[in-house]
N, C-alpha and C positions, 0 to 999 in steps of 0.2 A: 623263568625269566631271570636273567642275570641282574646282579646288584646295580651295575652301571646303567643298564637299560631302564630299570625302575627309577633310578635317579634322574635320568634324562627325560623320561615321561613326566615325572613329577615337576621338574623345572619347567618343561614346556607347558604343562597345564597351568602352573602358577603364572607364567608370563602371559598366556592367553587371558586369564582372569584379570590380570593387572591392566592389559591393554583394553579389554572390554570395559572395565570400570573407568578407565581414563576417558574413553569416548563418551560414556554416560555422564561423567562429571562435567566434561566440556559442554555437552548439550544442555544439561539441566542447570548446573550452578553458574557456569560462565556465560550461558545464553549465546553460544556460538551457533550460527545458522549453518546448516549443511546445504550445499547447492542442490538444486532439483533439476532434473531433466524433464522437460515437458514434451510428451510424445503424442498427445491427442489434439494438437493445434498445428496447422500448417505454418511453416516458417514465414516470417514477414520479409518483405523485400525493400522496404523503405525505413529509414531511421526516424524515430519520433520521440518527442519528449512532451508529456502533458501532465497537468496537475490533476490528481485524483482526490485530493483532500487538502486540508490546511497543512502546509509544510510536508506534503506527501506527493511524490511524483512517480510516474512510470516512464522508464527510459528503454527504448528498443534500440539496441546497438548492433550494427552490422559490421562484421569483419570481412575484408576482401583484400586481395593482393594490391597493394601493400599499404592499407590504410584502414582506420576505423571510421565509421560514420555514425554519429557526429564525432569529430576529432576534438571538439571543445564544448563543454557544457558549463554554464554558470548557474548556481543555485544559492539560496540563502542558508545561513547557518541553521543547523537543527533539522535539515531536510532528511526525510526518509525516502530512499529511492528504491523502487522495485525494478531491478536491473534484469533485463532479458537480453541474452546474447546469442547470435547465430552467425553462420558464415554462408557466403553464397558461392564459394569456390573450393577451397581446401581447408584442412584443419588448421586452426589458429589457436593461440592461447590468449587469455585476457587476465592481467594481473594489475590491481590497483596498489600502488606503493603506499605503505603505512596503513593499510586496511587489510582485514582478513578476507580478501576477495581474490580468488584464483579459479577461473573458469576455463573450460574448453569451448571454443566456438567450432561447432561441427556442422557441415552442410546437412540440411534436412532435419536438424534438431534444434531445439531452443533450450538453453540453460538459464536458470533463474536463481537469484539470491537477493534478499533485501539488504540494503546498506544504509546506515544512518551516519550523517556527517555532522558531528558535534562541534568541530573546531574550524575556524577560518583558515584558509590557505589553499594551496594548489596541490591537488592529488593527481600525480602523473600515472597514466596507465600505458601498458605496452604489451606487445605480443611476446610470449615466452616460448613459442614453438617455432623452430626454424621453418620458414615458409617460402624461402627463395631469396633471390639476389638483393632485393630492397627490404628485407626483413628488419634491418636496423632502423629504418625510418618509420616503422609501424608503431606509432605512439600517439598519445593525446593527453588531455588534462581535463580534470573536473575542478572548476574554480568555486570555492565556497567563500562567500562574502556576506557582510552584513546586509540584511534585506533592503535597506535604503540604498546601499551601493549598487545592488543588483538592479533595482528599478531605475535609478538615475543613469546607470550605464546603458540602459536599454537592453539589458541581457535577458536571458530566459529565467524564469517564466515571466 
């Protein structure tokens, strides 16, 4: 084996090890969740939000041309949301601004990731896969407010 080939293999092996350790570090130390594709459950056809515990919610999000259902959700600060996303027509993307959430909405499949909202504010989400003529309008928001504000506004939950 040539000297340059040995060098290239060594550098490649080192880079693979560095990338693998970076993934392990992010999972263990930074506690970054990896999205999960759920294959043993039939995709849902209606959007729902329901409370499963104190400050813990389950949100079923549906992507369709050219909207997300629901397009707006209001929750209290500190909410942990179990987010399930599916599509009923074509492949869409789902990204929440300023959060580590980036999922694919695929017909016939459900993607899942837990998300915790620690700070008040509006978290915009949008489709990041070009899905047709009105793709630019496929967006919504998650409003995180003080729990008293959520209840007085008649918002969810």
